[in-house]
N, CA, C and O atoms as a GROMACS GRO file, in nm:
protein
  476
    1MET      N    1   2.508  -3.307  -4.762
    1MET     CA    2   2.457  -3.420  -4.671
    1MET      C    3   2.319  -3.462  -4.713
    1MET      O    4   2.234  -3.374  -4.724
    2ILE      N    5   2.287  -3.591  -4.738
    2ILE     CA    6   2.170  -3.632  -4.797
    2ILE      C    7   2.073  -3.678  -4.689
    2ILE      O    8   2.110  -3.769  -4.615
    3ASP      N    9   1.956  -3.625  -4.673
    3ASP     CA   10   1.865  -3.670  -4.553
    3ASP      C   11   1.802  -3.793  -4.605
    3ASP      O   12   1.763  -3.804  -4.722
    4LYS      N   13   1.791  -3.890  -4.511
    4LYS     CA   14   1.700  -3.998  -4.524
    4LYS      C   15   1.559  -3.963  -4.531
    4LYS      O   16   1.505  -3.874  -4.465
    5PRO      N   17   1.493  -4.054  -4.630
    5PRO     CA   18   1.357  -4.041  -4.649
    5PRO      C   19   1.278  -4.045  -4.485
    5PRO      O   20   1.326  -4.115  -4.396
    6VAL      N   21   1.182  -3.980  -4.468
    6VAL     CA   22   1.093  -3.981  -4.348
    6VAL      C   23   1.066  -4.110  -4.291
    6VAL      O   24   1.080  -4.141  -4.172
    7ASP      N   25   1.018  -4.195  -4.401
    7ASP     CA   26   0.970  -4.332  -4.345
    7ASP      C   27   1.076  -4.432  -4.332
    7ASP      O   28   1.052  -4.542  -4.283
    8ALA      N   29   1.206  -4.395  -4.379
    8ALA     CA   30   1.318  -4.492  -4.360
    8ALA      C   31   1.345  -4.522  -4.212
    8ALA      O   32   1.370  -4.433  -4.131
    9PRO      N   33   1.338  -4.656  -4.181
    9PRO     CA   34   1.380  -4.685  -4.039
    9PRO      C   35   1.518  -4.669  -4.020
    9PRO      O   36   1.594  -4.662  -4.117
   10ASP      N   37   1.562  -4.660  -3.890
   10ASP     CA   38   1.693  -4.652  -3.839
   10ASP      C   39   1.781  -4.791  -3.897
   10ASP      O   40   1.719  -4.891  -3.933
   11PRO      N   41   1.891  -4.788  -3.901
   11PRO     CA   42   1.970  -4.916  -3.932
   11PRO      C   43   1.918  -5.028  -3.824
   11PRO      O   44   1.874  -5.005  -3.712
   12VAL      N   45   1.933  -5.147  -3.887
   12VAL     CA   46   1.898  -5.270  -3.802
   12VAL      C   47   1.990  -5.274  -3.690
   12VAL      O   48   2.112  -5.272  -3.712
   13PRO      N   49   1.944  -5.281  -3.577
   13PRO     CA   50   2.020  -5.314  -3.448
   13PRO      C   51   2.041  -5.458  -3.421
   13PRO      O   52   1.986  -5.518  -3.328
   14TYR      N   53   2.122  -5.512  -3.507
   14TYR     CA   54   2.128  -5.668  -3.503
   14TYR      C   55   2.173  -5.723  -3.363
   14TYR      O   56   2.108  -5.818  -3.318
   15GLN      N   57   2.272  -5.674  -3.294
   15GLN     CA   58   2.320  -5.729  -3.177
   15GLN      C   59   2.204  -5.694  -3.058
   15GLN      O   60   2.182  -5.774  -2.968
   16LYS      N   61   2.141  -5.579  -3.067
   16LYS     CA   62   2.026  -5.564  -2.978
   16LYS      C   63   1.919  -5.650  -2.983
   16LYS      O   64   1.854  -5.689  -2.885
   17ILE      N   65   1.897  -5.687  -3.131
   17ILE     CA   66   1.791  -5.791  -3.144
   17ILE      C   67   1.832  -5.944  -3.099
   17ILE      O   68   1.751  -6.026  -3.057
   18LEU      N   69   1.956  -5.964  -3.112
   18LEU     CA   70   2.001  -6.086  -3.084
   18LEU      C   71   2.010  -6.110  -2.922
   18LEU      O   72   1.991  -6.219  -2.868
   19LYS      N   73   2.037  -6.009  -2.867
   19LYS     CA   74   2.043  -6.000  -2.707
   19LYS      C   75   1.900  -6.021  -2.661
   19LYS      O   76   1.874  -6.106  -2.576
   20ALA      N   77   1.786  -5.930  -2.728
   20ALA     CA   78   1.657  -5.959  -2.683
   20ALA      C   79   1.605  -6.101  -2.701
   20ALA      O   80   1.529  -6.155  -2.620
   21TYR      N   81   1.652  -6.161  -2.815
   21TYR     CA   82   1.601  -6.290  -2.824
   21TYR      C   83   1.677  -6.383  -2.714
   21TYR      O   84   1.607  -6.461  -2.650
   22ASN      N   85   1.804  -6.379  -2.693
   22ASN     CA   86   1.854  -6.461  -2.623
   22ASN      C   87   1.814  -6.444  -2.453
   22ASN      O   88   1.809  -6.536  -2.371
   23ASP      N   89   1.794  -6.326  -2.436
   23ASP     CA   90   1.750  -6.296  -2.282
   23ASP      C   91   1.614  -6.355  -2.284
   23ASP      O   92   1.588  -6.419  -2.183
   24ALA      N   93   1.519  -6.349  -2.377
   24ALA     CA   94   1.379  -6.407  -2.371
   24ALA      C   95   1.379  -6.554  -2.359
   24ALA      O   96   1.298  -6.604  -2.281
   25VAL      N   97   1.463  -6.633  -2.430
   25VAL     CA   98   1.472  -6.767  -2.439
   25VAL      C   99   1.548  -6.829  -2.321
   25VAL      O  100   1.522  -6.943  -2.283
   26ALA      N  101   1.644  -6.751  -2.263
   26ALA     CA  102   1.716  -6.802  -2.146
   26ALA      C  103   1.638  -6.909  -2.053
   26ALA      O  104   1.534  -6.868  -2.003
   27GLY      N  105   1.672  -7.018  -2.031
   27GLY     CA  106   1.616  -7.109  -1.940
   27GLY      C  107   1.500  -7.182  -1.996
   27GLY      O  108   1.432  -7.260  -1.930
   28THR      N  109   1.479  -7.154  -2.122
   28THR     CA  110   1.369  -7.224  -2.190
   28THR      C  111   1.413  -7.344  -2.290
   28THR      O  112   1.533  -7.349  -2.315
   29PRO      N  113   1.334  -7.437  -2.348
   29PRO     CA  114   1.368  -7.532  -2.460
   29PRO      C  115   1.422  -7.467  -2.579
   29PRO      O  116   1.483  -7.536  -2.660
   30LEU      N  117   1.405  -7.338  -2.600
   30LEU     CA  118   1.442  -7.259  -2.717
   30LEU      C  119   1.566  -7.242  -2.718
   30LEU      O  120   1.621  -7.205  -2.615
   31PRO      N  121   1.642  -7.264  -2.836
   31PRO     CA  122   1.783  -7.237  -2.844
   31PRO      C  123   1.821  -7.100  -2.848
   31PRO      O  124   1.749  -7.013  -2.897
   32ALA      N  125   1.948  -7.076  -2.792
   32ALA     CA  126   1.996  -6.953  -2.801
   32ALA      C  127   2.065  -6.935  -2.950
   32ALA      O  128   2.102  -7.029  -3.019
   33ALA      N  129   2.073  -6.812  -2.981
   33ALA     CA  130   2.122  -6.783  -3.118
   33ALA      C  131   2.259  -6.738  -3.093
   33ALA      O  132   2.269  -6.653  -3.004
   34LEU      N  133   2.368  -6.777  -3.153
   34LEU     CA  134   2.496  -6.745  -3.122
   34LEU      C  135   2.560  -6.625  -3.214
   34LEU      O  136   2.658  -6.560  -3.177
   35LYS      N  137   2.504  -6.607  -3.319
   35LYS     CA  138   2.552  -6.500  -3.398
   35LYS      C  139   2.459  -6.454  -3.506
   35LYS      O  140   2.370  -6.534  -3.537
   36ILE      N  141   2.464  -6.342  -3.568
   36ILE     CA  142   2.380  -6.305  -3.684
   36ILE      C  143   2.460  -6.341  -3.809
   36ILE      O  144   2.562  -6.286  -3.851
   37THR      N  145   2.381  -6.462  -3.868
   37THR     CA  146   2.455  -6.527  -3.980
   37THR      C  147   2.403  -6.434  -4.111
   37THR      O  148   2.324  -6.342  -4.089
   38THR      N  149   2.445  -6.456  -4.230
   38THR     CA  150   2.409  -6.389  -4.344
   38THR      C  151   2.258  -6.398  -4.383
   38THR      O  152   2.200  -6.302  -4.432
   39THR      N  153   2.197  -6.518  -4.359
   39THR     CA  154   2.071  -6.538  -4.379
   39THR      C  155   1.976  -6.479  -4.274
   39THR      O  156   1.863  -6.447  -4.310
   40ARG      N  157   2.012  -6.462  -4.146
   40ARG     CA  158   1.947  -6.394  -4.047
   40ARG      C  159   1.961  -6.241  -4.073
   40ARG      O  160   1.867  -6.163  -4.056
   41LYS      N  161   2.074  -6.206  -4.113
   41LYS     CA  162   2.079  -6.059  -4.140
   41LYS      C  163   1.983  -6.030  -4.256
   41LYS      O  164   1.917  -5.926  -4.247
   42GLU      N  165   1.967  -6.108  -4.362
   42GLU     CA  166   1.880  -6.077  -4.473
   42GLU      C  167   1.716  -6.078  -4.412
   42GLU      O  168   1.636  -5.992  -4.447
   43HIS      N  169   1.686  -6.168  -4.335
   43HIS     CA  170   1.556  -6.172  -4.278
   43HIS      C  171   1.533  -6.049  -4.180
   43HIS      O  172   1.430  -5.983  -4.192
   44LEU      N  173   1.612  -6.022  -4.100
   44LEU     CA  174   1.607  -5.901  -4.017
   44LEU      C  175   1.608  -5.775  -4.074
   44LEU      O  176   1.543  -5.683  -4.024
   45GLN      N  177   1.682  -5.762  -4.185
   45GLN     CA  178   1.658  -5.634  -4.273
   45GLN      C  179   1.514  -5.639  -4.327
   45GLN      O  180   1.445  -5.537  -4.321
   46ALA      N  181   1.466  -5.751  -4.379
   46ALA     CA  182   1.322  -5.745  -4.432
   46ALA      C  183   1.223  -5.718  -4.309
   46ALA      O  184   1.128  -5.641  -4.326
   47ARG      N  185   1.241  -5.774  -4.195
   47ARG     CA  186   1.158  -5.762  -4.080
   47ARG      C  187   1.163  -5.618  -4.038
   47ARG      O  188   1.053  -5.568  -4.014
   48TRP      N  189   1.277  -5.533  -4.023
   48TRP     CA  190   1.302  -5.418  -3.972
   48TRP      C  191   1.226  -5.297  -4.050
   48TRP      O  192   1.203  -5.183  -4.008
   49LYS      N  193   1.196  -5.352  -4.166
   49LYS     CA  194   1.102  -5.260  -4.261
   49LYS      C  195   0.965  -5.257  -4.217
   49LYS      O  196   0.889  -5.173  -4.266
   50GLU      N  197   0.923  -5.338  -4.131
   50GLU     CA  198   0.794  -5.353  -4.079
   50GLU      C  199   0.778  -5.287  -3.940
   50GLU      O  200   0.840  -5.329  -3.843
   51SER      N  201   0.694  -5.184  -3.934
   51SER     CA  202   0.691  -5.100  -3.814
   51SER      C  203   0.637  -5.201  -3.684
   51SER      O  204   0.675  -5.184  -3.568
   52LEU      N  205   0.556  -5.294  -3.721
   52LEU     CA  206   0.513  -5.384  -3.625
   52LEU      C  207   0.614  -5.449  -3.551
   52LEU      O  208   0.614  -5.450  -3.428
   53PHE      N  209   0.721  -5.518  -3.636
   53PHE     CA  210   0.819  -5.580  -3.586
   53PHE      C  211   0.921  -5.484  -3.519
   53PHE      O  212   0.972  -5.523  -3.414
   54ARG      N  213   0.953  -5.373  -3.563
   54ARG     CA  214   1.031  -5.285  -3.490
   54ARG      C  215   0.982  -5.244  -3.354
   54ARG      O  216   1.059  -5.234  -3.259
   55GLU      N  217   0.850  -5.220  -3.344
   55GLU     CA  218   0.793  -5.172  -3.223
   55GLU      C  219   0.776  -5.284  -3.126
   55GLU      O  220   0.757  -5.256  -3.008
   56ARG      N  221   0.780  -5.396  -3.162
   56ARG     CA  222   0.722  -5.525  -3.078
   56ARG      C  223   0.815  -5.655  -3.067
   56ARG      O  224   0.785  -5.755  -3.002
   57TYR      N  225   0.926  -5.640  -3.135
   57TYR     CA  226   1.014  -5.754  -3.142
   57TYR      C  227   1.047  -5.816  -2.998
   57TYR      O  228   1.044  -5.937  -2.977
   58GLU      N  229   1.077  -5.723  -2.904
   58GLU     CA  230   1.094  -5.777  -2.756
   58GLU      C  231   0.989  -5.855  -2.698
   58GLU      O  232   1.009  -5.965  -2.647
   59GLU      N  233   0.867  -5.794  -2.707
   59GLU     CA  234   0.752  -5.839  -2.653
   59GLU      C  235   0.726  -6.000  -2.722
   59GLU      O  236   0.698  -6.100  -2.657
   60MET      N  237   0.743  -5.992  -2.859
   60MET     CA  238   0.719  -6.117  -2.934
   60MET      C  239   0.804  -6.225  -2.894
   60MET      O  240   0.760  -6.339  -2.882
   61PHE      N  241   0.928  -6.192  -2.870
   61PHE     CA  242   1.034  -6.303  -2.821
   61PHE      C  243   0.997  -6.346  -2.701
   61PHE      O  244   1.016  -6.466  -2.680
   62ARG      N  245   0.931  -6.259  -2.585
   62ARG     CA  246   0.902  -6.305  -2.458
   62ARG      C  247   0.779  -6.397  -2.501
   62ARG      O  248   0.789  -6.514  -2.463
   63LYS      N  249   0.681  -6.369  -2.565
   63LYS     CA  250   0.572  -6.434  -2.584
   63LYS      C  251   0.601  -6.588  -2.633
   63LYS      O  252   0.556  -6.691  -2.581
   64ALA      N  253   0.691  -6.578  -2.749
   64ALA     CA  254   0.737  -6.706  -2.815
   64ALA      C  255   0.788  -6.806  -2.721
   64ALA      O  256   0.763  -6.925  -2.735
   65ALA      N  257   0.864  -6.755  -2.619
   65ALA     CA  258   0.943  -6.841  -2.531
   65ALA      C  259   0.848  -6.915  -2.416
   65ALA      O  260   0.889  -7.003  -2.340
   66GLN      N  261   0.720  -6.863  -2.417
   66GLN     CA  262   0.623  -6.913  -2.326
   66GLN      C  263   0.507  -6.996  -2.384
   66GLN      O  264   0.421  -7.051  -2.316
   67ILE      N  265   0.517  -7.000  -2.530
   67ILE     CA  266   0.418  -7.084  -2.607
   67ILE      C  267   0.449  -7.228  -2.603
   67ILE      O  268   0.562  -7.255  -2.644
   68PRO      N  269   0.381  -7.320  -2.567
   68PRO     CA  270   0.401  -7.464  -2.566
   68PRO      C  271   0.451  -7.518  -2.703
   68PRO      O  272   0.556  -7.581  -2.714
   69TRP      N  273   0.377  -7.490  -2.794
   69TRP     CA  274   0.422  -7.562  -2.931
   69TRP      C  275   0.544  -7.524  -2.970
   69TRP      O  276   0.616  -7.604  -3.028
   70LEU      N  277   0.587  -7.388  -2.944
   70LEU     CA  278   0.714  -7.344  -2.994
   70LEU      C  279   0.830  -7.407  -2.893
   70LEU      O  280   0.946  -7.424  -2.932
   71ARG      N  281   0.792  -7.435  -2.778
   71ARG     CA  282   0.883  -7.503  -2.686
   71ARG      C  283   0.907  -7.636  -2.714
   71ARG      O  284   1.002  -7.696  -2.663
   72GLY      N  285   0.809  -7.699  -2.809
   72GLY     CA  286   0.848  -7.841  -2.849
   72GLY      C  287   0.748  -7.922  -2.739
   72GLY      O  288   0.774  -8.040  -2.717
   73GLU      N  289   0.651  -7.867  -2.681
   73GLU     CA  290   0.573  -7.953  -2.582
   73GLU      C  291   0.447  -8.014  -2.641
   73GLU      O  292   0.374  -8.090  -2.577
   74CYS      N  293   0.425  -7.977  -2.772
   74CYS     CA  294   0.310  -8.029  -2.827
   74CYS      C  295   0.322  -8.067  -2.965
   74CYS      O  296   0.250  -8.021  -3.053
   75PRO      N  297   0.432  -8.172  -2.987
   75PRO     CA  298   0.448  -8.189  -3.116
   75PRO      C  299   0.366  -8.270  -3.184
   75PRO      O  300   0.312  -8.362  -3.123
   76SER      N  301   0.341  -8.250  -3.337
   76SER     CA  302   0.264  -8.332  -3.402
   76SER      C  303   0.347  -8.441  -3.449
   76SER      O  304   0.470  -8.431  -3.443
   77PRO      N  305   0.277  -8.564  -3.505
   77PRO     CA  306   0.371  -8.683  -3.546
   77PRO      C  307   0.453  -8.636  -3.665
   77PRO      O  308   0.406  -8.575  -3.760
   78GLY      N  309   0.599  -8.674  -3.647
   78GLY     CA  310   0.684  -8.638  -3.771
   78GLY      C  311   0.754  -8.509  -3.710
   78GLY      O  312   0.857  -8.468  -3.765
   79HIS      N  313   0.707  -8.448  -3.606
   79HIS     CA  314   0.785  -8.337  -3.548
   79HIS      C  315   0.826  -8.327  -3.426
   79HIS      O  316   0.855  -8.220  -3.374
   80GLU      N  317   0.832  -8.443  -3.369
   80GLU     CA  318   0.886  -8.469  -3.236
   80GLU      C  319   1.029  -8.398  -3.230
   80GLU      O  320   1.101  -8.410  -3.329
   81GLY      N  321   1.072  -8.329  -3.123
   81GLY     CA  322   1.206  -8.285  -3.109
   81GLY      C  323   1.199  -8.124  -3.165
   81GLY      O  324   1.279  -8.040  -3.124
   82TRP      N  325   1.114  -8.099  -3.244
   82TRP     CA  326   1.114  -7.955  -3.308
   82TRP      C  327   1.083  -7.858  -3.205
   82TRP      O  328   0.988  -7.870  -3.128
   83VAL      N  329   1.159  -7.768  -3.205
   83VAL     CA  330   1.133  -7.646  -3.125
   83VAL      C  331   1.143  -7.504  -3.203
   83VAL      O  332   1.214  -7.514  -3.303
   84GLY      N  333   1.101  -7.401  -3.188
   84GLY     CA  334   1.120  -7.265  -3.245
   84GLY      C  335   1.250  -7.218  -3.214
   84GLY      O  336   1.323  -7.258  -3.124
   85SER      N  337   1.272  -7.123  -3.303
   85SER     CA  338   1.405  -7.057  -3.296
   85SER      C  339   1.400  -6.924  -3.337
   85SER      O  340   1.294  -6.883  -3.385
   86LEU      N  341   1.504  -6.840  -3.326
   86LEU     CA  342   1.526  -6.711  -3.394
   86LEU      C  343   1.483  -6.727  -3.538
   86LEU      O  344   1.392  -6.658  -3.584
   87ASP      N  345   1.547  -6.817  -3.609
   87ASP     CA  346   1.528  -6.825  -3.748
   87ASP      C  347   1.383  -6.845  -3.796
   87ASP      O  348   1.342  -6.794  -3.900
   88TYR      N  349   1.299  -6.932  -3.705
   88TYR     CA  350   1.156  -6.959  -3.733
   88TYR      C  351   1.077  -6.815  -3.716
   88TYR      O  352   0.984  -6.783  -3.791
   89LEU      N  353   1.120  -6.741  -3.621
   89LEU     CA  354   1.040  -6.630  -3.568
   89LEU      C  355   1.066  -6.522  -3.689
   89LEU      O  356   0.970  -6.458  -3.730
   90ILE      N  357   1.183  -6.505  -3.742
   90ILE     CA  358   1.194  -6.387  -3.825
   90ILE      C  359   1.202  -6.431  -3.990
   90ILE      O  360   1.222  -6.353  -4.083
   91ARG      N  361   1.181  -6.572  -3.999
   91ARG     CA  362   1.201  -6.608  -4.143
   91ARG      C  363   1.098  -6.554  -4.237
   91ARG      O  364   1.128  -6.556  -4.356
   92ASN      N  365   0.988  -6.507  -4.206
   92ASN     CA  366   0.883  -6.441  -4.289
   92ASN      C  367   0.802  -6.348  -4.226
   92ASN      O  368   0.815  -6.332  -4.105
   93ASP      N  369   0.709  -6.274  -4.296
   93ASP     CA  370   0.650  -6.168  -4.216
   93ASP      C  371   0.520  -6.205  -4.153
   93ASP      O  372   0.440  -6.123  -4.110
   94THR      N  373   0.501  -6.361  -4.150
   94THR     CA  374   0.375  -6.390  -4.059
   94THR      C  375   0.408  -6.459  -3.949
   94THR      O  376   0.325  -6.453  -3.858
   95ASN      N  377   0.512  -6.528  -3.928
   95ASN     CA  378   0.536  -6.612  -3.784
   95ASN      C  379   0.538  -6.532  -3.695
   95ASN      O  380   0.461  -6.563  -3.604
   96TYR      N  381   0.608  -6.415  -3.676
   96TYR     CA  382   0.610  -6.338  -3.562
   96TYR      C  383   0.481  -6.272  -3.528
   96TYR      O  384   0.450  -6.247  -3.412
   97VAL      N  385   0.394  -6.239  -3.647
   97VAL     CA  386   0.261  -6.172  -3.637
   97VAL      C  387   0.186  -6.272  -3.556
   97VAL      O  388   0.131  -6.233  -3.453
   98ARG      N  389   0.179  -6.399  -3.592
   98ARG     CA  390   0.105  -6.504  -3.504
   98ARG      C  391   0.138  -6.522  -3.373
   98ARG      O  392   0.055  -6.570  -3.296
   99ILE      N  393   0.259  -6.485  -3.333
   99ILE     CA  394   0.302  -6.491  -3.189
   99ILE      C  395   0.249  -6.372  -3.134
   99ILE      O  396   0.200  -6.387  -3.023
  100LEU      N  397   0.246  -6.240  -3.188
  100LEU     CA  398   0.190  -6.130  -3.122
  100LEU      C  399   0.018  -6.160  -3.118
  100LEU      O  400  -0.047  -6.104  -3.030
  101GLU      N  401  -0.036  -6.233  -3.199
  101GLU     CA  402  -0.178  -6.257  -3.208
  101GLU      C  403  -0.174  -6.372  -3.114
  101GLU      O  404  -0.177  -6.488  -3.154
  102ARG      N  405  -0.166  -6.339  -2.982
  102ARG     CA  406  -0.160  -6.447  -2.880
  102ARG      C  407  -0.279  -6.541  -2.890
  102ARG      O  408  -0.253  -6.661  -2.883
  103PRO      N  409  -0.391  -6.507  -2.904
  103PRO     CA  410  -0.509  -6.589  -2.912
  103PRO      C  411  -0.497  -6.711  -3.032
  103PRO      O  412  -0.540  -6.826  -3.016
  104VAL      N  413  -0.439  -6.668  -3.138
  104VAL     CA  414  -0.394  -6.760  -3.247
  104VAL      C  415  -0.302  -6.862  -3.204
  104VAL      O  416  -0.321  -6.982  -3.220
  105ALA      N  417  -0.196  -6.806  -3.145
  105ALA     CA  418  -0.088  -6.903  -3.091
  105ALA      C  419  -0.161  -6.998  -2.980
  105ALA      O  420  -0.144  -7.120  -2.986
  106GLN      N  421  -0.237  -6.945  -2.887
  106GLN     CA  422  -0.293  -7.038  -2.803
  106GLN      C  423  -0.397  -7.127  -2.840
  106GLN      O  424  -0.424  -7.224  -2.770
  107LYS      N  425  -0.469  -7.094  -2.965
  107LYS     CA  426  -0.577  -7.173  -3.006
  107LYS      C  427  -0.499  -7.294  -3.081
  107LYS      O  428  -0.547  -7.407  -3.088
  108ARG      N  429  -0.366  -7.257  -3.139
  108ARG     CA  430  -0.282  -7.365  -3.223
  108ARG      C  431  -0.245  -7.459  -3.122
  108ARG      O  432  -0.262  -7.580  -3.140
  109THR      N  433  -0.194  -7.408  -3.014
  109THR     CA  434  -0.159  -7.500  -2.886
  109THR      C  435  -0.263  -7.579  -2.851
  109THR      O  436  -0.232  -7.699  -2.853
  110GLU      N  437  -0.383  -7.555  -2.818
  110GLU     CA  438  -0.494  -7.636  -2.783
  110GLU      C  439  -0.525  -7.729  -2.881
  110GLU      O  440  -0.539  -7.846  -2.846
  111GLU      N  441  -0.540  -7.696  -3.007
  111GLU     CA  442  -0.544  -7.770  -3.132
  111GLU      C  443  -0.449  -7.892  -3.125
  111GLU      O  444  -0.494  -8.007  -3.122
  112TYR      N  445  -0.331  -7.869  -3.121
  112TYR     CA  446  -0.233  -7.963  -3.113
  112TYR      C  447  -0.234  -8.055  -3.019
  112TYR      O  448  -0.207  -8.172  -3.045
  113ARG      N  449  -0.267  -8.010  -2.888
  113ARG     CA  450  -0.288  -8.097  -2.763
  113ARG      C  451  -0.409  -8.187  -2.810
  113ARG      O  452  -0.392  -8.308  -2.796
  114GLU      N  453  -0.519  -8.147  -2.859
  114GLU     CA  454  -0.631  -8.229  -2.861
  114GLU      C  455  -0.612  -8.335  -2.989
  114GLU      O  456  -0.658  -8.450  -2.992
  115LYS      N  457  -0.547  -8.279  -3.078
  115LYS     CA  458  -0.526  -8.378  -3.199
  115LYS      C  459  -0.413  -8.479  -3.179
  115LYS      O  460  -0.423  -8.593  -3.224
  116TRP      N  461  -0.295  -8.433  -3.105
  116TRP     CA  462  -0.191  -8.543  -3.099
  116TRP      C  463  -0.160  -8.589  -2.959
  116TRP      O  464  -0.068  -8.670  -2.948
  117THR      N  465  -0.215  -8.555  -2.867
  117THR     CA  466  -0.208  -8.603  -2.734
  117THR      C  467  -0.268  -8.750  -2.723
  117THR      O  468  -0.389  -8.763  -2.738
  118PRO      N  469  -0.194  -8.855  -2.700
  118PRO     CA  470  -0.252  -8.986  -2.687
  118PRO      C  471  -0.362  -8.985  -2.564
  118PRO      O  472  -0.348  -8.925  -2.457
  119SER      N  473  -0.463  -9.059  -2.601
  119SER     CA  474  -0.576  -9.083  -2.496
  119SER      C  475  -0.548  -9.165  -2.389
  119SER      O  476  -0.634  -9.188  -2.304
   0.00000   0.00000   0.00000
């Protein structure tokens, strides 16, 4: 039997992550994710290597569901109708960190409102 390296994370719990996301966005404008696609699998594999994501993805999903600009409530011109999604949150190693850094997310919402809300 070969031991896995000490730093190797457990296998990615795709269905658990999918359920956590869907539970967090239920009843919000954010769309539910129906399945783990090949692209989502690749992105989740990358995110799962990051301890911050592994430790706080459920919290991040709950926060994301409450942020107005992710909910499509503060659109900038040309982005009307856009809302965040699981794909946006897991696409790279910065989007989910921004959500966890709540003051940054809140500041961005306030900037959008100031800049794009008609007077």
